[in-house]
BALOBA-1460 file (C-alpha; in Angstrom, 3 decimals):
// residues 199
<rec num="1" residu="m" x="144.920" y="18.412" z="159.260"/>
<rec num="2" residu="n" x="143.072" y="15.699" z="157.607"/>
<rec num="3" residu="e" x="139.548" y="16.419" z="156.383"/>
<rec num="4" residu="v" x="137.707" y="13.925" z="158.892"/>
<rec num="5" residu="t" x="139.860" y="16.601" z="161.777"/>
<rec num="6" residu="r" x="138.628" y="19.620" z="160.019"/>
<rec num="7" residu="y" x="135.145" y="18.438" z="160.157"/>
<rec num="8" residu="r" x="135.236" y="17.581" z="163.702"/>
<rec num="9" residu="l" x="136.590" y="20.932" z="164.479"/>
<rec num="10" residu="i" x="133.681" y="22.934" z="162.614"/>
<rec num="11" residu="g" x="130.886" y="20.976" z="163.857"/>
<rec num="12" residu="t" x="132.469" y="21.456" z="167.564"/>
<rec num="13" residu="i" x="132.829" y="24.978" z="167.047"/>
<rec num="14" residu="f" x="129.002" y="25.030" z="165.446"/>
<rec num="15" residu="l" x="127.457" y="23.013" z="168.426"/>
<rec num="16" residu="l" x="129.487" y="25.722" z="170.756"/>
<rec num="17" residu="s" x="128.000" y="28.601" z="168.960"/>
<rec num="18" residu="l" x="124.810" y="27.286" z="169.647"/>
<rec num="19" residu="a" x="124.809" y="26.205" z="173.169"/>
<rec num="20" residu="a" x="125.987" y="29.972" z="173.902"/>
<rec num="21" residu="i" x="122.864" y="31.280" z="171.994"/>
<rec num="22" residu="f" x="120.153" y="29.384" z="173.710"/>
<rec num="23" residu="l" x="121.522" y="27.980" z="177.348"/>
<rec num="24" residu="p" x="120.690" y="31.623" z="178.190"/>
<rec num="25" residu="m" x="117.658" y="31.635" z="177.176"/>
<rec num="26" residu="i" x="116.869" y="28.407" z="178.965"/>
<rec num="27" residu="f" x="117.892" y="29.699" z="182.293"/>
<rec num="28" residu="d" x="116.522" y="33.143" z="182.001"/>
<rec num="29" residu="a" x="112.868" y="33.939" z="184.067"/>
<rec num="30" residu="p" x="109.725" y="33.456" z="181.767"/>
<rec num="31" residu="a" x="109.103" y="36.697" z="179.716"/>
<rec num="32" residu="p" x="106.081" y="38.597" z="180.918"/>
<rec num="33" residu="s" x="102.773" y="37.913" z="178.907"/>
<rec num="34" residu="l" x="101.036" y="40.314" z="176.702"/>
<rec num="35" residu="q" x="98.138" y="40.258" z="178.781"/>
<rec num="36" residu="d" x="100.293" y="41.355" z="181.765"/>
<rec num="37" residu="v" x="102.120" y="44.450" z="179.495"/>
<rec num="38" residu="a" x="99.033" y="45.410" z="178.401"/>
<rec num="39" residu="s" x="97.403" y="45.793" z="181.981"/>
<rec num="40" residu="t" x="100.188" y="47.635" z="183.263"/>
<rec num="41" residu="s" x="100.256" y="49.818" z="180.366"/>
<rec num="42" residu="d" x="96.753" y="50.443" z="180.669"/>
<rec num="43" residu="l" x="96.656" y="51.413" z="184.315"/>
<rec num="44" residu="n" x="99.639" y="53.693" z="184.035"/>
<rec num="45" residu="n" x="98.129" y="55.513" z="180.936"/>
<rec num="46" residu="t" x="94.776" y="56.019" z="182.490"/>
<rec num="47" residu="q" x="96.574" y="57.401" z="185.929"/>
<rec num="48" residu="t" x="98.606" y="60.052" z="183.749"/>
<rec num="49" residu="f" x="95.422" y="61.522" z="181.571"/>
<rec num="50" residu="e" x="93.322" y="61.697" z="184.558"/>
<rec num="51" residu="n" x="95.795" y="63.789" z="186.293"/>
<rec num="52" residu="v" x="96.850" y="66.243" z="183.329"/>
<rec num="53" residu="d" x="94.707" y="68.868" z="182.012"/>
<rec num="54" residu="p" x="97.216" y="69.913" z="178.591"/>
<rec num="55" residu="r" x="95.393" y="73.511" z="178.544"/>
<rec num="56" residu="a" x="95.982" y="74.176" z="182.221"/>
<rec num="57" residu="e" x="100.001" y="72.935" z="182.088"/>
<rec num="58" residu="v" x="100.393" y="75.505" z="178.883"/>
<rec num="59" residu="e" x="98.781" y="78.240" z="180.591"/>
<rec num="60" residu="s" x="100.896" y="77.529" z="183.635"/>
<rec num="61" residu="l" x="103.959" y="77.770" z="181.598"/>
<rec num="62" residu="i" x="103.185" y="80.764" z="179.845"/>
<rec num="63" residu="a" x="101.784" y="82.434" z="183.518"/>
<rec num="64" residu="q" x="105.492" y="81.406" z="184.826"/>
<rec num="65" residu="m" x="107.678" y="82.674" z="181.550"/>
<rec num="66" residu="e" x="105.602" y="86.289" z="181.688"/>
<rec num="67" residu="q" x="106.754" y="86.310" z="185.601"/>
<rec num="68" residu="e" x="110.223" y="85.255" z="184.495"/>
<rec num="69" residu="q" x="110.348" y="88.283" z="181.414"/>
<rec num="70" residu="q" x="108.770" y="90.802" z="183.842"/>
<rec num="71" residu="a" x="111.656" y="89.958" z="186.455"/>
<rec num="72" residu="m" x="114.397" y="89.815" z="183.566"/>
<rec num="73" residu="d" x="113.202" y="93.900" z="182.749"/>
<rec num="74" residu="q" x="113.389" y="94.745" z="186.279"/>
<rec num="75" residu="a" x="116.577" y="93.521" z="186.991"/>
<rec num="76" residu="f" x="117.698" y="95.256" z="183.737"/>
<rec num="77" residu="a" x="116.021" y="98.588" z="184.352"/>
<rec num="78" residu="d" x="117.785" y="98.382" z="187.877"/>
<rec num="79" residu="s" x="120.892" y="97.929" z="186.645"/>
<rec num="80" residu="k" x="121.181" y="100.737" z="184.429"/>
<rec num="81" residu="l" x="122.609" y="98.662" z="181.839"/>
<rec num="82" residu="q" x="121.180" y="100.414" z="179.219"/>
<rec num="83" residu="e" x="122.815" y="103.502" z="180.174"/>
<rec num="84" residu="k" x="126.362" y="102.135" z="180.142"/>
<rec num="85" residu="v" x="125.675" y="100.435" z="176.660"/>
<rec num="86" residu="d" x="124.657" y="103.734" z="175.524"/>
<rec num="87" residu="g" x="127.744" y="105.447" z="176.721"/>
<rec num="88" residu="i" x="130.267" y="103.078" z="175.443"/>
<rec num="89" residu="r" x="127.852" y="103.476" z="172.121"/>
<rec num="90" residu="e" x="129.393" y="107.127" z="172.209"/>
<rec num="91" residu="m" x="133.096" y="106.057" z="172.574"/>
<rec num="92" residu="v" x="133.185" y="103.150" z="170.202"/>
<rec num="93" residu="d" x="132.643" y="103.898" z="166.545"/>
<rec num="94" residu="a" x="130.355" y="101.192" z="164.565"/>
<rec num="95" residu="d" x="133.215" y="99.240" z="163.748"/>
<rec num="96" residu="g" x="134.074" y="98.515" z="167.193"/>
<rec num="97" residu="y" x="137.112" y="100.841" z="167.581"/>
<rec num="98" residu="w" x="137.621" y="103.568" z="170.388"/>
<rec num="99" residu="v" x="136.883" y="106.805" z="168.793"/>
<rec num="100" residu="e" x="139.482" y="108.667" z="171.219"/>
<rec num="101" residu="n" x="142.501" y="106.417" z="170.122"/>
<rec num="102" residu="g" x="141.274" y="104.317" z="167.097"/>
<rec num="103" residu="t" x="142.264" y="100.714" z="169.313"/>
<rec num="104" residu="r" x="139.910" y="98.225" z="169.041"/>
<rec num="105" residu="f" x="137.692" y="97.732" z="171.801"/>
<rec num="106" residu="g" x="138.528" y="95.008" z="174.254"/>
<rec num="107" residu="e" x="142.499" y="94.897" z="173.136"/>
<rec num="108" residu="p" x="145.414" y="96.421" z="174.859"/>
<rec num="109" residu="i" x="145.399" y="100.557" z="174.308"/>
<rec num="110" residu="l" x="149.258" y="101.755" z="173.200"/>
<rec num="111" residu="l" x="149.881" y="105.457" z="173.657"/>
<rec num="112" residu="p" x="152.832" y="107.319" z="174.236"/>
<rec num="113" residu="i" x="154.240" y="107.636" z="177.648"/>
<rec num="114" residu="g" x="152.892" y="110.285" z="180.000"/>
<rec num="115" residu="d" x="154.124" y="111.513" z="183.440"/>
<rec num="116" residu="e" x="151.550" y="109.301" z="184.726"/>
<rec num="117" residu="t" x="152.452" y="106.011" z="182.767"/>
<rec num="118" residu="e" x="152.492" y="103.005" z="185.461"/>
<rec num="119" residu="v" x="152.309" y="100.132" z="183.024"/>
<rec num="120" residu="f" x="154.627" y="99.936" z="180.032"/>
<rec num="121" residu="a" x="154.972" y="97.603" z="176.915"/>
<rec num="122" residu="v" x="157.868" y="97.283" z="173.829"/>
<rec num="123" residu="q" x="156.292" y="98.342" z="170.665"/>
<rec num="124" residu="l" x="158.358" y="96.027" z="168.086"/>
<rec num="125" residu="a" x="156.641" y="96.668" z="164.794"/>
<rec num="126" residu="t" x="153.293" y="97.626" z="162.889"/>
<rec num="127" residu="f" x="151.874" y="95.755" z="160.005"/>
<rec num="128" residu="d" x="149.142" y="96.494" z="157.605"/>
<rec num="129" residu="e" x="148.630" y="92.728" z="157.141"/>
<rec num="130" residu="q" x="147.626" y="90.871" z="160.060"/>
<rec num="131" residu="v" x="149.426" y="87.614" z="158.469"/>
<rec num="132" residu="n" x="152.649" y="88.975" z="159.085"/>
<rec num="133" residu="a" x="151.617" y="90.377" z="162.882"/>
<rec num="134" residu="r" x="150.732" y="86.919" z="163.602"/>
<rec num="135" residu="k" x="154.161" y="85.919" z="162.598"/>
<rec num="136" residu="m" x="155.952" y="88.138" z="164.542"/>
<rec num="137" residu="r" x="153.871" y="87.508" z="167.172"/>
<rec num="138" residu="e" x="154.626" y="83.559" z="167.081"/>
<rec num="139" residu="r" x="158.207" y="83.999" z="166.862"/>
<rec num="140" residu="l" x="158.091" y="86.241" z="170.319"/>
<rec num="141" residu="l" x="156.195" y="83.590" z="171.662"/>
<rec num="142" residu="g" x="158.205" y="80.674" z="170.709"/>
<rec num="143" residu="d" x="161.138" y="82.824" z="172.398"/>
<rec num="144" residu="g" x="159.368" y="83.085" z="175.278"/>
<rec num="145" residu="e" x="158.072" y="86.242" z="175.457"/>
<rec num="146" residu="e" x="154.234" y="87.558" z="176.653"/>
<rec num="147" residu="a" x="153.750" y="88.995" z="173.283"/>
<rec num="148" residu="f" x="150.083" y="90.612" z="171.983"/>
<rec num="149" residu="i" x="148.332" y="92.372" z="169.452"/>
<rec num="150" residu="s" x="146.886" y="95.217" z="169.157"/>
<rec num="151" residu="q" x="144.715" y="96.103" z="166.242"/>
<rec num="152" residu="y" x="143.886" y="99.875" z="165.849"/>
<rec num="153" residu="k" x="142.304" y="102.023" z="163.023"/>
<rec num="154" residu="q" x="144.488" y="104.449" z="161.633"/>
<rec num="155" residu="r" x="142.435" y="107.408" z="160.672"/>
<rec num="156" residu="g" x="144.286" y="110.128" z="157.944"/>
<rec num="157" residu="l" x="143.038" y="112.214" z="155.314"/>
<rec num="158" residu="s" x="143.074" y="109.615" z="153.010"/>
<rec num="159" residu="g" x="140.749" y="107.317" z="155.244"/>
<rec num="160" residu="e" x="141.018" y="104.773" z="157.582"/>
<rec num="161" residu="k" x="143.045" y="101.977" z="157.583"/>
<rec num="162" residu="i" x="143.262" y="99.242" z="159.950"/>
<rec num="163" residu="r" x="146.889" y="98.312" z="161.416"/>
<rec num="164" residu="y" x="148.388" y="95.456" z="163.519"/>
<rec num="165" residu="r" x="151.293" y="96.414" z="166.225"/>
<rec num="166" residu="v" x="153.042" y="93.709" z="167.914"/>
<rec num="167" residu="a" x="154.145" y="94.373" z="171.668"/>
<rec num="168" residu="v" x="155.409" y="92.629" z="174.620"/>
<rec num="169" residu="g" x="154.019" y="93.602" z="178.116"/>
<rec num="170" residu="p" x="152.721" y="94.308" z="180.620"/>
<rec num="171" residu="m" x="155.672" y="95.709" z="182.363"/>
<rec num="172" residu="l" x="155.495" y="97.307" z="185.359"/>
<rec num="173" residu="s" x="159.029" y="99.244" z="185.455"/>
<rec num="174" residu="h" x="160.107" y="101.724" z="182.829"/>
<rec num="175" residu="t" x="163.884" y="100.956" z="182.814"/>
<rec num="176" residu="l" x="162.945" y="97.056" z="182.663"/>
<rec num="177" residu="a" x="160.895" y="98.355" z="179.383"/>
<rec num="178" residu="k" x="163.984" y="100.331" z="178.141"/>
<rec num="179" residu="e" x="166.504" y="97.486" z="178.462"/>
<rec num="180" residu="k" x="163.835" y="95.092" z="176.714"/>
<rec num="181" residu="r" x="163.292" y="97.288" z="174.119"/>
<rec num="182" residu="t" x="167.370" y="97.737" z="173.429"/>
<rec num="183" residu="s" x="167.354" y="94.145" z="173.568"/>
<rec num="184" residu="y" x="164.594" y="93.579" z="171.213"/>
<rec num="185" residu="t" x="165.919" y="96.009" z="168.567"/>
<rec num="186" residu="q" x="169.411" y="94.195" z="168.313"/>
<rec num="187" residu="t" x="167.954" y="90.537" z="168.463"/>
<rec num="188" residu="y" x="165.141" y="90.726" z="165.976"/>
<rec num="189" residu="g" x="166.259" y="93.795" z="163.821"/>
<rec num="190" residu="v" x="163.227" y="95.893" z="164.640"/>
<rec num="191" residu="e" x="162.907" y="99.683" z="165.765"/>
<rec num="192" residu="a" x="161.184" y="99.040" z="169.273"/>
<rec num="193" residu="i" x="159.638" y="101.792" z="171.120"/>
<rec num="194" residu="v" x="158.519" y="101.749" z="174.978"/>
<rec num="195" residu="v" x="155.008" y="102.348" z="175.226"/>
<rec num="196" residu="a" x="152.345" y="103.030" z="177.804"/>
<rec num="197" residu="m" x="149.678" y="100.516" z="177.917"/>
<rec num="198" residu="t" x="146.019" y="100.300" z="179.219"/>
<rec num="199" residu="q" x="143.229" y="97.979" z="178.947"/>
């Protein structure tokens, strides 16, 4: 490309850019004058400030909040929620573990099978380290099993220790649970046991 052509091309691009900037300004509606804007603003501000009393507004908000607080207090008293919370506090220790069986509150409870057991699980292993329990669970999940971790506090003469049980469940059939126990023992090289599962 020779120098003359390059200058012509640059000049054309420059003129097109200017046209793209200034042509829309020419064809737009005229901007409102400063006097129009000021008078409209004054009118709106006058109407707004004449109709609003800040103290009354604040007092109204405070009264509304007090009513809502009274309604919440009454609903709390009617629900007897405090009694339920106090009842749970008696059954759960300060760390959040059931006093009776040591399982962490909210996690599945695994117990020995009883005559009235209806829901079963297969416990594959118990770990001292949560990392190891998670690895085992991930392996089971990868194999398509419904695996979970049930954390519990083991209490003994030497004190308390947090342990992590890895299990698969729930199962509604004791026969199925025993079959799964045999399969897991062979597949994963563990001493699996069938346990009762409750929430």
